[in-house]
C-alpha positions in Angstrom: -17.2 -17.1 23.0 -15.8 -18.4 19.4 -18.5 -16.9 17.7 -17.2 -13.6 19.5 -13.7 -14.5 17.8 -16.1 -14.4 14.7 -17.7 -10.9 14.8 -13.8 -9.7 15.7 -12.4 -10.8 13.1 -15.1 -10.1 10.3 -14.6 -6.5 11.5 -10.8 -6.0 10.5 -9.5 -5.8 7.0 -9.0 -9.0 5.0 -5.5 -9.6 3.7 -2.6 -7.6 6.1 -2.7 -4.1 7.8 -1.0 -2.7 10.7 -2.5 -1.3 14.1 -2.6 -0.6 17.4 -2.7 -3.3 20.6 -2.4 -2.0 23.9 0.1 1.2 23.2 1.9 -1.6 20.7 2.1 -1.2 17.1 1.4 -5.1 15.3 1.1 -5.9 11.9 -1.9 -8.7 10.8 -2.9 -11.0 8.7 -6.4 -12.1 7.8 -7.5 -14.5 5.1 -10.9 -15.9 4.7 -11.9 -18.6 2.3 -13.8 -17.9 -0.7 -17.1 -19.6 1.0 -16.5 -17.7 4.4 -16.1 -21.0 6.3 -12.3 -20.9 7.2 -10.7 -17.5 8.7 -6.8 -17.5 9.6 -5.0 -15.1 11.6 -1.7 -14.0 12.0 -0.4 -11.3 13.8 3.0 -10.0 14.8 4.5 -7.2 17.4 6.8 -4.9 14.5 9.0 -4.4 17.9 9.7 -8.2 18.1 8.7 -10.1 21.2 5.1 -11.4 20.4 2.8 -12.9 18.3 -0.8 -14.2 17.7 -2.4 -16.8 15.4 -5.7 -19.3 15.0 -7.9 -20.8 12.9 -11.4 -20.2 12.6 -14.4 -22.9 11.3 -17.3 -21.5 10.9 -19.8 -25.0 11.6 -23.3 -26.1 10.5 -25.7 -23.4 11.5 -23.5 -20.5 11.8 -21.4 -21.9 15.2 -18.2 -20.8 15.1 -14.9 -22.7 16.3 -11.5 -20.7 17.4 -8.5 -23.4 17.3 -5.5 -21.1 18.3 -2.0 -22.0 17.2 0.2 -23.3 20.1 -1.4 -20.4 22.7 -4.8 -20.2 24.9 -8.1 -19.0 23.0 -8.3 -16.8 25.4 -4.9 -14.8 24.0 -6.2 -14.8 20.6 -9.9 -13.1 22.0 -7.6 -10.5 24.0 -6.2 -9.3 21.2 -8.9 -9.6 18.7 -10.5 -7.4 21.6 -7.9 -4.6 21.6 -6.8 -4.5 18.2 -7.4 -1.1 16.1 -6.3 -1.6 12.5 -5.2 2.2 11.1 -7.7 1.4 8.1 -11.2 -0.2 8.3 -12.0 -3.0 6.6 -13.5 -3.3 3.2 -17.3 -4.5 2.9 
C-alpha cells in the first residue's frame, strides 16, 4: 500500500501546484529530498474545509513507508489516487 503512495507521489509535480480532487480545487505542495529517500506532502482544499499531509520514506531495498500526519494512511492514499494536477510533473 505504501509502495503505491511512492508511485502516486512521483507522478505529481514537485513544488506547489493546483488541481482537482473529486470536483474540488486543491493546492498541493510536494517536496522531495535530494537523495529521493524522503517525500513531504501538504494539500489544502482551496475553498476551505480540508487538508491532507504526510511523509513518505524510502527504505533499504526501495520499500516505502507512508507516515500520514494526524490522519489515517487511507485518507492520504485516497487523495493521491484522485488528485489531478493542472500541470504535469517535470521529468
